[in-house]
Every structure is written in structure tokens, then in C-alpha cells.
Phi, psi and omega in degrees: 000313180268146193258356184212157172296149183250005181231147177301152179300330178271005178276125178277103186296125178302136176272332190205145166236116179267132184231178180279104177097351183197167177214159175250143172207164183307139175280124180232174177295337178297340179273006193301317183290308180298314178303308180301317174301317176298310179300314179300312180296339185253001186316315190295329184259356185271338181303124173089359180286322189263334179202168181282325191234346184299152188280344185307134004259021177304133180077358185296133178253166177290329174289325176291325177297319179297317175299314175307308181303317182297319181296309178307313179299315177298314181299322182294312183292330174276355179068022179272334180196166185222122174242126178244135174274149174254113190245146170300157182308323183273000178070016179279337187216137168280130189250355181152197181205152178229143182227147175230114181239150172300146178261143173258011184262144179297135178090000181226125175287313178225163174238141183235142180226152176205150173212146174239143172282137184261347187294329191235352199257356176092190185284137172071029185297323181294314181295321180294316179295310180304317176295314184297319183291314180299313182297314174303315180299319182288324185279318196242356181245158185275005187284134176264333186225104185245127180258149175236073184306139180085347180240287180283331181232112182305149186301319180302320175289319184300315187290341176277340178303140182291152179277135178292151170292146182294139178291000000 
């Protein structure tokens, strides 16, 4: 979907982020069952996380999820976007996901999204994940301007921002 790398060729893409009780690593097709289960368990809270009006995850099937994960994995290897699964330390459960996509809006290099399942993860999973993900992006990634549409910028405002000129 995205047509160019969003990080410099000499940038070493972080493989993993270890946190207290969970870690982030590349989302791959091998995660399809655990990812699908996490999405299904979180359906009620995921609507509107990735877009203002998109239907995801309503109607998502495991086959469609496999296609999505294949796309994420390919984009990651091409350095066009980055999708990380949030896993329990023992890898037994997917606890959410984090995404870094190129932005087409003026003033932002990338847009970032994250979601955490709340059914199994205890109090405040979204806030814990959000803090860890945001700190990681600031500390270890080369981006100067990161947007969090739907979180820091309301969707209605995000959609009104001017589109950036193509590089």
C-alpha cells in the first residue's frame, strides 16, 4: 500500500521493545491465531481506533486477518510501515498492536496507532502501552513529527489537515 521506505537506509529498525509484563516485536503471519483472538475480544473498543469511519474490525474473518498480517509483514520488511504485536512475556497471548505508517498530512512524517486489549490485561493497559510506545518512538526512532490521529488529534481535525506534497 505504501510506496517508499519511511526510515533512512542506514537506520537499524528496532526488533523488539521489552516492557514490564509485555514486549513488542514484529507482527507476522505466524501470529494470526493469537492476533485474531485479541481483535475479536476487543471488537467493541477497536472501532474508530484506526480511522474515523472505517468498519475495521467488524466482519473480520481469520482469512482476512491472515491477509492483513501478510501485508503488515511485507511492509515491515520493505521498511514502508511497521506493525508490532504486543505479546505477553511468555508469548502465550497477544495483548494488542502498535503501528507506524507514513503520513500524508502536512507537518507529520508518520502517524502512529496502538491498541491494547482490556479483557485480560488488567487496569490501564491502553495507557501503559501508549506511554511505552510513545517513549520508544521518541527515544529510538528517527521521526521528528509523529501524529496520533484519533488520540492527540480528533479525527474530524485530522481529516481537515492539508495533504503534504509528495516527496
